[in-house]
N, CA, C and O atoms as a DFTB+ gen file, in Angstrom:
504 C
 N C O
     1  1       3.192       1.604      32.765
     2  2       2.736       1.089      31.497
     3  2       2.269      -0.357      31.670
     4  3       2.903      -1.155      32.359
     5  1       1.169      -0.664      31.040
     6  2       0.589      -1.994      31.162
     7  2       1.368      -2.997      30.314
     8  3       1.673      -2.706      29.157
     9  1       1.694      -4.157      30.852
    10  2       2.393      -5.193      30.103
    11  2       1.396      -6.136      29.470
    12  3       0.291      -6.330      29.977
    13  1       1.803      -6.725      28.343
    14  2       0.889      -7.682      27.717
    15  2       0.764      -8.932      28.563
    16  3       1.660      -9.261      29.340
    17  1      -0.352      -9.628      28.408
    18  2      -0.519     -10.892      29.117
    19  2       0.469     -11.920      28.584
    20  3       1.063     -11.711      27.527
    21  1       0.653     -13.017      29.291
    22  2       1.539     -14.070      28.772
    23  2       1.080     -14.501      27.387
    24  3      -0.116     -14.682      27.159
    25  1       2.018     -14.667      26.461
    26  2       1.622     -14.962      25.084
    27  2       0.924     -16.300      24.909
    28  3       1.287     -17.306      25.519
    29  1      -0.071     -16.273      24.072
    30  2      -0.708     -17.480      23.574
    31  2      -0.341     -17.502      22.102
    32  3      -0.745     -16.610      21.356
    33  1       0.410     -18.491      21.672
    34  2       0.854     -18.537      20.276
    35  2      -0.360     -18.521      19.352
    36  3      -1.177     -19.441      19.381
    37  1      -0.478     -17.488      18.543
    38  2      -1.661     -17.397      17.692
    39  2      -1.566     -18.304      16.472
    40  3      -0.482     -18.605      15.973
    41  1      -2.708     -18.716      16.025
    42  2      -2.822     -19.434      14.776
    43  2      -3.701     -18.569      13.882
    44  3      -4.773     -18.124      14.293
    45  1      -3.241     -18.338      12.665
    46  2      -4.031     -17.575      11.709
    47  2      -4.511     -18.532      10.631
    48  3      -3.713     -19.073       9.865
    49  1      -5.821     -18.736      10.579
    50  2      -6.406     -19.557       9.513
    51  2      -6.790     -18.598       8.396
    52  3      -7.597     -17.692       8.603
    53  1      -6.215     -18.794       7.209
    54  2      -6.440     -17.890       6.084
    55  2      -6.919     -18.710       4.891
    56  3      -6.336     -19.738       4.548
    57  1      -7.999     -18.229       4.264
    58  2      -8.481     -18.886       3.048
    59  2      -9.168     -17.865       2.149
    60  3      -9.660     -16.837       2.613
    61  1      -9.191     -18.166       0.872
    62  2      -9.903     -17.361      -0.123
    63  2     -11.105     -18.174      -0.567
    64  3     -10.975     -19.261      -1.129
    65  1     -12.301     -17.606      -0.294
    66  2     -13.534     -18.327      -0.602
    67  2     -14.544     -17.353      -1.182
    68  3     -14.811     -16.308      -0.589
    69  1     -15.105     -17.684      -2.335
    70  2     -16.110     -16.839      -3.004
    71  2     -15.632     -15.401      -3.169
    72  3     -16.414     -14.461      -3.024
    73  1     -14.347     -15.231      -3.473
    74  2     -13.803     -13.902      -3.720
    75  2     -13.470     -13.099      -2.479
    76  3     -13.076     -11.938      -2.588
    77  1     -13.620     -13.689      -1.295
    78  2     -13.341     -13.002      -0.023
    79  2     -12.219     -13.733       0.700
    80  3     -12.225     -14.960       0.797
    81  1     -11.256     -12.966       1.209
    82  2     -10.201     -13.544       2.040
    83  2     -10.740     -13.598       3.468
    84  3     -11.223     -12.595       3.993
    85  1     -10.655     -14.752       4.081
    86  2     -11.058     -14.933       5.470
    87  2      -9.800     -15.105       6.308
    88  3      -8.968     -15.966       6.022
    89  1      -9.667     -14.283       7.341
    90  2      -8.557     -14.394       8.292
    91  2      -9.165     -14.550       9.671
    92  3      -9.863     -13.661      10.159
    93  1      -8.897     -15.684      10.294
    94  2      -9.422     -15.947      11.638
    95  2      -8.255     -16.280      12.557
    96  3      -7.535     -17.258      12.356
    97  1      -8.092     -15.431      13.577
    98  2      -7.073     -15.678      14.596
    99  2      -7.632     -16.643      15.618
   100  3      -8.839     -16.667      15.859
   101  1      -6.769     -17.434      16.218
   102  2      -7.200     -18.377      17.243
   103  2      -7.713     -17.631      18.470
   104  3      -7.298     -16.505      18.746
   105  1      -8.601     -18.260      19.186
   106  2      -9.180     -17.690      20.392
   107  2      -8.092     -17.454      21.436
   108  3      -7.261     -18.323      21.698
   109  1      -8.116     -16.259      22.024
   110  2      -7.171     -15.924      23.084
   111  2      -5.782     -15.563      22.606
   112  3      -4.848     -15.525      23.408
   113  1      -5.619     -15.294      21.309
   114  2      -4.302     -15.031      20.743
   115  2      -3.694     -13.724      21.252
   116  3      -4.404     -12.776      21.589
   117  1      -2.364     -13.701      21.296
   118  2      -1.578     -12.499      21.501
   119  2      -0.857     -12.284      20.176
   120  3       0.008     -13.078      19.807
   121  1      -1.206     -11.217      19.458
   122  2      -0.695     -11.001      18.108
   123  2       0.450      -9.998      18.155
   124  3       0.272      -8.831      18.504
   125  1       1.624     -10.488      17.793
   126  2       2.829      -9.664      17.747
   127  2       3.142      -9.304      16.298
   128  3       2.512      -9.816      15.372
   129  1       4.116      -8.421      16.111
   130  2       4.480      -7.975      14.771
   131  2       4.790      -9.148      13.850
   132  3       4.351      -9.159      12.700
   133  1       5.536     -10.133      14.336
   134  2       5.919     -11.261      13.472
   135  2       4.704     -12.061      13.012
   136  3       4.697     -12.601      11.905
   137  1       3.679     -12.138      13.856
   138  2       2.460     -12.851      13.464
   139  2       1.708     -12.068      12.382
   140  3       1.193     -12.651      11.428
   141  1       1.651     -10.745      12.542
   142  2       0.989      -9.905      11.542
   143  2       1.728      -9.974      10.207
   144  3       1.097     -10.060       9.154
   145  1       3.064      -9.937      10.244
   146  2       3.858     -10.031       9.015
   147  2       3.658     -11.381       8.322
   148  3       3.554     -11.443       7.097
   149  1       3.604     -12.448       9.099
   150  2       3.376     -13.772       8.527
   151  2       1.998     -13.854       7.870
   152  3       1.856     -14.409       6.780
   153  1       0.980     -13.296       8.543
   154  2      -0.368     -13.282       7.959
   155  2      -0.368     -12.478       6.663
   156  3      -0.981     -12.888       5.677
   157  1       0.325     -11.324       6.659
   158  2       0.392     -10.491       5.462
   159  2       1.058     -11.253       4.308
   160  3       0.568     -11.215       3.179
   161  1       2.150     -11.931       4.580
   162  2       2.841     -12.698       3.543
   163  2       1.937     -13.797       2.978
   164  3       1.894     -14.014       1.767
   165  1       1.224     -14.478       3.860
   166  2       0.327     -15.549       3.410
   167  2      -0.842     -15.004       2.592
   168  3      -1.259     -15.624       1.614
   169  1      -1.365     -13.854       2.986
   170  2      -2.465     -13.245       2.231
   171  2      -1.961     -12.749       0.883
   172  3      -2.640     -12.922      -0.129
   173  1      -0.779     -12.135       0.853
   174  2      -0.203     -11.703      -0.426
   175  2      -0.035     -12.889      -1.374
   176  3      -0.358     -12.793      -2.558
   177  1       0.462     -13.988      -0.857
   178  2       0.659     -15.198      -1.664
   179  2      -0.693     -15.730      -2.162
   180  3      -0.826     -16.107      -3.326
   181  1      -1.680     -15.756      -1.282
   182  2      -3.006     -16.261      -1.640
   183  2      -3.670     -15.377      -2.700
   184  3      -4.307     -15.882      -3.624
   185  1      -3.521     -14.067      -2.563
   186  2      -4.160     -13.128      -3.499
   187  2      -3.453     -13.094      -4.852
   188  3      -4.062     -12.743      -5.863
   189  1      -2.172     -13.457      -4.873
   190  2      -1.431     -13.584      -6.125
   191  2      -1.561     -12.351      -7.026
   192  3      -1.817     -12.473      -8.224
   193  1      -1.381     -11.166      -6.438
   194  2      -1.400      -9.934      -7.222
   195  2      -2.771      -9.320      -7.450
   196  3      -2.870      -8.255      -8.060
   197  1      -3.823      -9.959      -6.979
   198  2      -5.186      -9.424      -7.136
   199  2      -5.683      -8.922      -5.797
   200  3      -5.307      -9.448      -4.750
   201  1      -6.529      -7.907      -5.829
   202  2      -7.114      -7.368      -4.598
   203  2      -8.437      -8.058      -4.306
   204  3      -9.209      -8.375      -5.211
   205  1      -8.681      -8.285      -3.002
   206  2      -9.916      -8.925      -2.544
   207  2     -10.373      -8.243      -1.256
   208  3      -9.565      -7.613      -0.572
   209  1     -11.661      -8.361      -0.917
   210  2     -12.097      -7.928       0.410
   211  2     -11.656      -8.946       1.465
   212  3     -11.406     -10.110       1.151
   213  1     -11.564      -8.495       2.712
   214  2     -11.114      -9.347       3.823
   215  2     -12.133      -9.331       4.947
   216  3     -12.623      -8.273       5.341
   217  1     -12.449     -10.515       5.460
   218  2     -13.244     -10.649       6.680
   219  2     -12.290     -11.108       7.770
   220  3     -11.695     -12.181       7.674
   221  1     -12.148     -10.298       8.796
   222  2     -11.237     -10.584       9.906
   223  2     -12.033     -10.981      11.133
   224  3     -12.897     -10.239      11.601
   225  1     -11.727     -12.172      11.651
   226  2     -12.317     -12.641      12.906
   227  2     -11.190     -12.826      13.908
   228  3     -10.189     -13.483      13.620
   229  1     -11.359     -12.250      15.069
   230  2     -10.340     -12.404      16.113
   231  2     -11.036     -12.619      17.452
   232  3     -11.083     -11.717      18.289
   233  1     -11.574     -13.817      17.645
   234  2     -12.363     -14.081      18.846
   235  2     -11.521     -14.017      20.126
   236  3     -10.542     -14.745      20.292
   237  1     -11.931     -13.141      20.998
   238  2     -11.314     -13.021      22.320
   239  2      -9.797     -12.859      22.269
   240  3      -9.081     -13.417      23.100
   241  1      -9.305     -12.084      21.282
   242  2      -7.872     -11.788      21.230
   243  2      -7.493     -11.080      22.526
   244  3      -8.194     -10.178      22.986
   245  1      -6.384     -11.500      23.100
   246  2      -5.948     -10.943      24.383
   247  2      -5.119      -9.678      24.222
   248  3      -5.162      -8.789      25.072
   249  1      -4.360      -9.598      23.123
   250  2      -3.435      -8.475      22.985
   251  2      -3.040      -8.338      21.521
   252  3      -2.839      -9.336      20.828
   253  1      -2.930      -7.093      21.054
   254  2      -2.381      -6.815      19.726
   255  2      -1.271      -5.798      19.930
   256  3      -1.515      -4.673      20.366
   257  1      -0.060      -6.202      19.614
   258  2       1.131      -5.378      19.745
   259  2       1.009      -4.119      18.871
   260  3       0.419      -4.171      17.792
   261  1       1.564      -2.993      19.334
   262  2       1.497      -1.752      18.559
   263  2       2.142      -1.906      17.184
   264  3       1.631      -1.380      16.195
   265  1       3.257      -2.621      17.120
   266  2       3.910      -2.826      15.818
   267  2       3.052      -3.718      14.918
   268  3       3.066      -3.557      13.697
   269  1       2.317      -4.641      15.499
   270  2       1.394      -5.456      14.699
   271  2       0.291      -4.573      14.123
   272  3      -0.105      -4.749      12.971
   273  1      -0.204      -3.634      14.911
   274  2      -1.228      -2.715      14.404
   275  2      -0.693      -1.896      13.240
   276  3      -1.422      -1.621      12.287
   277  1       0.582      -1.503      13.309
   278  2       1.187      -0.760      12.197
   279  2       1.259      -1.618      10.942
   280  3       1.046      -1.120       9.837
   281  1       1.557      -2.902      11.103
   282  2       1.575      -3.817       9.949
   283  2       0.177      -3.886       9.346
   284  3       0.025      -3.842       8.125
   285  1      -0.840      -3.992      10.188
   286  2      -2.212      -4.082       9.692
   287  2      -2.630      -2.809       8.953
   288  3      -3.498      -2.863       8.082
   289  1      -2.027      -1.669       9.286
   290  2      -2.357      -0.401       8.630
   291  2      -1.552      -0.198       7.349
   292  3      -1.754       0.792       6.647
   293  1      -0.650      -1.114       7.038
   294  2       0.187      -0.988       5.846
   295  2      -0.526      -1.446       4.588
   296  3      -1.713      -1.771       4.611
   297  1       0.224      -1.466       3.478
   298  2      -0.382      -1.870       2.205
   299  2      -0.634      -3.375       2.121
   300  3       0.285      -4.180       2.278
   301  1      -1.852      -3.731       1.878
   302  2      -2.273      -5.117       1.704
   303  2      -3.044      -5.178       0.391
   304  3      -3.534      -4.144      -0.063
   305  1      -3.172      -6.331      -0.232
   306  2      -3.939      -6.448      -1.479
   307  2      -5.443      -6.563      -1.197
   308  3      -6.084      -7.542      -1.579
   309  1      -5.990      -5.545      -0.521
   310  2      -7.376      -5.607      -0.057
   311  2      -8.184      -4.424      -0.574
   312  3      -7.667      -3.315      -0.703
   313  1      -9.460      -4.673      -0.868
   314  2     -10.358      -3.609      -1.308
   315  2     -11.173      -3.044      -0.141
   316  3     -11.500      -1.858      -0.118
   317  1     -11.493      -3.903       0.817
   318  2     -12.273      -3.533       2.003
   319  2     -11.913      -4.504       3.120
   320  3     -11.466      -5.623       2.869
   321  1     -12.116      -4.058       4.354
   322  2     -11.897      -4.940       5.502
   323  2     -13.117      -4.857       6.406
   324  3     -13.505      -3.772       6.840
   325  1     -13.719      -6.003       6.688
   326  2     -14.807      -6.104       7.652
   327  2     -14.252      -6.845       8.858
   328  3     -13.730      -7.953       8.736
   329  1     -14.370      -6.229      10.008
   330  2     -13.894      -6.843      11.242
   331  2     -15.107      -7.329      12.009
   332  3     -16.009      -6.556      12.333
   333  1     -15.114      -8.614      12.292
   334  2     -16.220      -9.219      13.017
   335  2     -15.859      -9.234      14.490
   336  3     -14.932      -9.931      14.902
   337  1     -16.580      -8.476      15.270
   338  2     -16.284      -8.413      16.696
   339  2     -17.488      -7.965      17.484
   340  3     -18.245      -7.098      17.048
   341  1     -17.662      -8.555      18.639
   342  2     -18.832      -8.212      19.452
   343  2     -18.477      -7.792      20.868
   344  3     -19.313      -7.235      21.579
   345  1     -17.246      -8.051      21.281
   346  2     -16.899      -7.733      22.671
   347  2     -16.515      -6.260      22.810
   348  3     -16.116      -5.629      21.831
   349  1     -16.632      -5.708      24.019
   350  2     -16.189      -4.330      24.245
   351  2     -14.711      -4.138      23.892
   352  3     -14.326      -3.071      23.412
   353  1     -13.882      -5.156      24.124
   354  2     -12.461      -5.045      23.799
   355  2     -12.263      -4.937      22.290
   356  3     -11.375      -4.213      21.841
   357  1     -13.066      -5.638      21.503
   358  2     -12.991      -5.523      20.040
   359  2     -13.219      -4.073      19.618
   360  3     -12.506      -3.548      18.763
   361  1     -14.206      -3.440      20.217
   362  2     -14.531      -2.052      19.868
   363  2     -13.430      -1.094      20.322
   364  3     -13.157      -0.108      19.637
   365  1     -12.809      -1.358      21.436
   366  2     -11.699      -0.520      21.909
   367  2     -10.524      -0.636      20.945
   368  3      -9.948       0.378      20.552
   369  1     -10.162      -1.858      20.560
   370  2      -9.077      -2.061      19.592
   371  2      -9.377      -1.309      18.295
   372  3      -8.507      -0.626      17.756
   373  1     -10.594      -1.432      17.801
   374  2     -10.954      -0.809      16.533
   375  2     -10.892       0.705      16.636
   376  3     -10.371       1.360      15.734
   377  1     -11.406       1.268      17.704
   378  2     -11.377       2.722      17.885
   379  2      -9.944       3.233      17.942
   380  3      -9.609       4.244      17.324
   381  1      -9.111       2.530      18.684
   382  2      -7.703       2.917      18.800
   383  2      -7.018       2.817      17.442
   384  3      -6.299       3.727      17.029
   385  1      -7.244       1.727      16.770
   386  2      -6.630       1.481      15.463
   387  2      -7.000       2.577      14.468
   388  3      -6.130       3.105      13.775
   389  1      -8.283       2.921      14.395
   390  2      -8.745       3.935      13.461
   391  2      -8.219       5.325      13.830
   392  3      -7.953       6.139      12.945
   393  1      -8.071       5.599      15.109
   394  2      -7.589       6.908      15.536
   395  2      -6.105       7.099      15.250
   396  3      -5.667       8.223      15.005
   397  1      -5.332       6.032      15.278
   398  2      -3.874       6.127      15.139
   399  2      -3.351       5.879      13.733
   400  3      -2.195       6.194      13.452
   401  1      -4.161       5.328      12.849
   402  2      -3.663       4.941      11.535
   403  2      -4.553       5.470      10.416
   404  3      -5.767       5.607      10.571
   405  1      -3.917       5.760       9.288
   406  2      -4.654       6.038       8.070
   407  2      -4.894       4.685       7.418
   408  3      -3.954       4.002       7.013
   409  1      -6.123       4.319       7.324
   410  2      -6.449       2.985       6.833
   411  2      -6.304       2.933       5.314
   412  3      -6.740       3.850       4.618
   413  1      -5.692       1.864       4.794
   414  2      -5.427       1.769       3.366
   415  2      -6.659       1.482       2.506
   416  3      -6.613       1.638       1.286
   417  1      -7.752       1.067       3.133
   418  2      -8.987       0.796       2.401
   419  2     -10.148       0.935       3.390
   420  3      -9.928       0.953       4.601
   421  1     -11.382       1.032       2.881
   422  2     -12.523       1.138       3.796
   423  2     -12.542      -0.022       4.791
   424  3     -12.396      -1.184       4.411
   425  1     -12.723       0.311       6.065
   426  2     -12.690      -0.685       7.141
   427  2     -13.850      -0.412       8.083
   428  3     -14.032       0.717       8.539
   429  1     -14.636      -1.443       8.377
   430  2     -15.774      -1.311       9.288
   431  2     -15.857      -2.517      10.203
   432  3     -15.365      -3.601       9.891
   433  1     -16.493      -2.295      11.339
   434  2     -16.712      -3.368      12.309
   435  2     -18.171      -3.799      12.250
   436  3     -19.078      -2.982      12.096
   437  1     -18.370      -5.115      12.377
   438  2     -19.719      -5.688      12.316
   439  2     -19.923      -6.667      13.457
   440  3     -18.973      -7.263      13.965
   441  1     -21.175      -6.820      13.849
   442  2     -21.524      -7.762      14.902
   443  2     -22.026      -9.093      14.370
   444  3     -22.210     -10.041      15.134
   445  1     -22.250      -9.171      13.043
   446  2     -22.726     -10.443      12.476
   447  2     -21.993     -10.752      11.174
   448  3     -21.638      -9.850      10.415
   449  1     -21.779     -12.023      10.934
   450  2     -21.119     -12.499       9.719
   451  2     -21.912     -12.087       8.487
   452  3     -21.335     -11.645       7.494
   453  1     -23.242     -12.230       8.546
   454  2     -24.091     -11.900       7.401
   455  2     -23.925     -10.437       6.995
   456  3     -23.738     -10.140       5.815
   457  1     -23.991      -9.517       7.968
   458  2     -23.839      -8.089       7.659
   459  2     -22.462      -7.797       7.076
   460  3     -22.338      -7.037       6.116
   461  1     -21.435      -8.400       7.653
   462  2     -20.066      -8.176       7.186
   463  2     -19.909      -8.642       5.736
   464  3     -19.364      -7.911       4.908
   465  1     -20.380      -9.845       5.424
   466  2     -20.252     -10.371       4.063
   467  2     -21.080      -9.574       3.061
   468  3     -20.652      -9.369       1.925
   469  1     -22.255      -9.128       3.475
   470  2     -23.083      -8.302       2.592
   471  2     -22.344      -7.025       2.230
   472  3     -22.307      -6.644       1.060
   473  1     -21.756      -6.360       3.214
   474  2     -21.006      -5.128       2.954
   475  2     -19.786      -5.414       2.064
   476  3     -19.515      -4.665       1.125
   477  1     -19.056      -6.488       2.357
   478  2     -17.863      -6.804       1.569
   479  2     -18.187      -7.076       0.110
   480  3     -17.395      -6.749      -0.773
   481  1     -19.335      -7.668      -0.149
   482  2     -19.696      -8.058      -1.514
   483  2     -20.494      -6.997      -2.252
   484  3     -20.804      -7.177      -3.430
   485  1     -20.836      -5.895      -1.591
   486  2     -21.553      -4.818      -2.231
   487  2     -20.588      -3.999      -3.074
   488  3     -19.575      -3.523      -2.561
   489  1     -20.882      -3.826      -4.355
   490  2     -19.961      -3.048      -5.195
   491  2     -19.792      -1.624      -4.653
   492  3     -20.736      -1.002      -4.165
   493  1     -18.560      -1.140      -4.757
   494  2     -18.264       0.217      -4.288
   495  2     -18.890       1.218      -5.252
   496  3     -18.926       1.002      -6.464
   497  1     -19.381       2.317      -4.687
   498  2     -19.924       3.385      -5.511
   499  2     -18.771       4.213      -6.034
   500  3     -17.795       4.452      -5.322
   501  1     -18.879       4.646      -7.262
   502  2     -17.817       5.482      -7.837
   503  2     -18.304       6.878      -8.092
   504  3     -17.545       7.719      -8.575
């Protein structure tokens, strides 16, 4: 079994801007369950009972713990999730994540910020 690389303490920058929650992990982060739980708590506090779309940026993340992935698949106050990623590893993480979890809201991967924000701000069809 492959071991994770040595941890790089992640920093999660979270803000609510123009109705969108932005979550950006620090470059080279190793995201463990406790980091995912902390991000979830901060987003819940920021959303204050209201649902918002989320733009997730995780530049060159080195590792995402399986338990952290389970936290990300749990209930969040989100309407949609756009994941901004361009590396092959980003696509591998996303494919694995989607195959193993029932996603709580529509989730897509994008290669550009503009496309991601356009999708997040497009009203859902009913």
